[in-house]
C-alpha positions in Angstrom: 15.0 -6.3 18.4 16.8 -4.5 15.6 16.4 -0.8 15.4 15.9 1.2 12.3 18.9 3.1 11.1 18.7 6.8 10.5 20.6 9.0 8.1 22.3 10.6 11.1 23.7 7.2 12.0 25.3 6.9 8.6 26.7 10.4 8.9 28.2 9.6 12.3 29.7 6.4 10.9 31.3 8.2 8.0 33.1 10.7 10.3 36.9 10.6 9.8 36.8 8.4 6.7 38.3 9.4 3.4 36.1 7.2 1.2 33.0 5.0 1.5 32.1 1.8 -0.3 28.6 0.3 -0.5 29.8 -2.9 1.1 31.9 -1.3 3.8 29.0 1.0 4.8 26.5 -1.9 4.8 28.8 -4.0 7.0 29.8 -1.2 9.3 26.2 -0.1 9.9 24.8 -3.6 9.7 22.3 -2.1 7.3 20.1 -3.6 4.6 21.3 -3.1 1.0 18.3 -0.8 0.4 19.0 1.4 3.4 22.7 1.6 2.4 21.9 2.6 -1.2 19.5 5.2 0.1 22.1 6.7 2.5 24.8 6.8 -0.3 22.4 8.5 -2.7 21.4 11.1 -0.1 25.0 11.7 0.9 25.9 12.2 -2.7 22.9 14.5 -3.3 23.8 16.5 -0.1 27.4 17.0 -1.5 29.0 15.0 1.3 30.5 12.4 -1.0 31.5 12.2 -4.6 30.3 9.7 -7.2 31.7 6.2 -7.0 35.0 5.7 -8.7 36.0 2.6 -10.8 36.7 0.7 -7.6 33.2 1.5 -6.2 34.5 3.9 -3.5 32.8 7.2 -2.9 35.4 9.9 -1.9 34.3 11.9 1.2 34.6 15.5 0.2 37.2 17.6 2.2 35.7 20.2 4.6 32.4 18.4 4.5 34.0 15.3 6.1 34.7 17.3 9.3 31.4 19.3 9.3 29.0 16.5 8.2 28.1 15.4 11.7 27.7 19.0 12.9 25.6 19.9 9.9 23.3 16.9 10.6 22.7 18.2 14.1 22.2 21.9 13.0 18.5 22.3 13.5 18.1 25.5 11.4 19.8 23.8 8.5 17.6 20.7 8.9 14.5 22.9 9.0 15.6 24.9 5.9 16.3 21.6 4.1 12.9 20.3 5.1 11.2 23.5 4.0 12.9 23.2 0.6 11.8 19.6 0.3 8.3 20.6 1.2 8.2 23.4 -1.4 9.6 21.0 -4.1 6.9 18.4 -3.1 4.2 21.1 -3.3 5.4 22.2 -6.8 5.4 18.5 -8.0 1.8 18.1 -6.6 0.7 21.3 -8.4 2.2 20.1 -11.7 0.5 16.7 -11.2 -2.9 18.4 -10.5 -2.4 20.6 -13.6 -1.7 17.5 -15.8 -4.8 15.8 -14.3 -6.9 18.9 -15.0 -5.7 19.0 -18.6 -6.6 15.4 -19.0 -10.1 15.8 -17.5 -11.0 19.1 -19.1 -11.8 17.7 -22.5 -14.2 15.2 -20.9 -16.0 18.0 -19.1 -16.3 19.9 -22.3 -17.7 16.9 -24.1 -20.3 16.5 -21.3 -21.3 20.1 -21.7 -21.6 19.6 -25.5 -23.6 16.5 -25.0 -26.1 18.3 -22.7 -26.4 21.2 -25.2 -27.1 19.0 -28.2 -29.6 16.9 -26.2 -31.4 20.1 -25.1 -31.4 21.6 -28.6 -32.3 18.5 -30.6 -34.6 16.5 -28.2 -38.2 16.7 -29.4 -39.6 17.3 -26.0 -37.5 20.4 -25.5 -36.8 21.7 -29.0 -40.1 21.5 -30.7 -43.2 23.3 -29.6 -45.8 20.9 -28.0 -48.6 22.5 -29.9 -47.0 21.7 -33.3 -47.2 17.8 -33.6 -45.7 17.8 -37.1 -42.6 19.7 -36.0 -42.3 17.5 -32.9 -42.4 14.4 -35.1 -39.7 15.8 -37.4 -37.5 16.6 -34.4 -38.1 13.0 -33.0 -37.0 11.5 -36.3 -33.9 13.7 -36.5 -33.1 13.0 -32.9 -33.4 9.2 -33.4 -31.2 9.3 -36.5 -28.5 11.7 -35.3 -28.2 11.0 -31.5 -26.5 7.6 -31.8 -24.0 9.2 -34.2 -23.4 12.2 -31.9 -22.8 9.8 -29.0 -20.4 7.8 -31.1 -18.4 10.9 -32.1 -18.4 12.2 -28.5 -17.1 8.8 -27.3 -14.2 9.1 -29.7 -15.3 6.6 -32.4 -14.8 7.4 -36.1 -17.8 7.3 -38.3 -17.9 6.1 -41.8 -18.9 8.8 -44.2 -22.1 7.9 -46.1 
């Protein structure tokens, strides 16, 4: 049964090398193309290798080449990196929640406006029950205006009379 490769396996494999290629790493680790690309992207982001040159080779950066395996096994460094990744993920989540709240806030305000208009214009609540003429007038106004108010609140444009 094949085992899943870890980033540390790729770091150990790169020890002592001066450059890495996608194909060389894929063959050397017997890794999938997706895993190989992921390892190379992460190594480049971590500053262990430089960007690929015209021949596709990534240069292994000087002092990092010797220290990369030790850095991968340095638990405080790993913990610090994971804390930084956690903070970045939390910040991304907060920004996403803020965008979602900004998108849903107008809908909440429209719902509040709809309830206010219904309460103020509906004949059962706006007109006094002991004044049938006023209640009939409110009923006619409500029947005429409410479909137009709903259309406007739903975002439809109304034709001017």
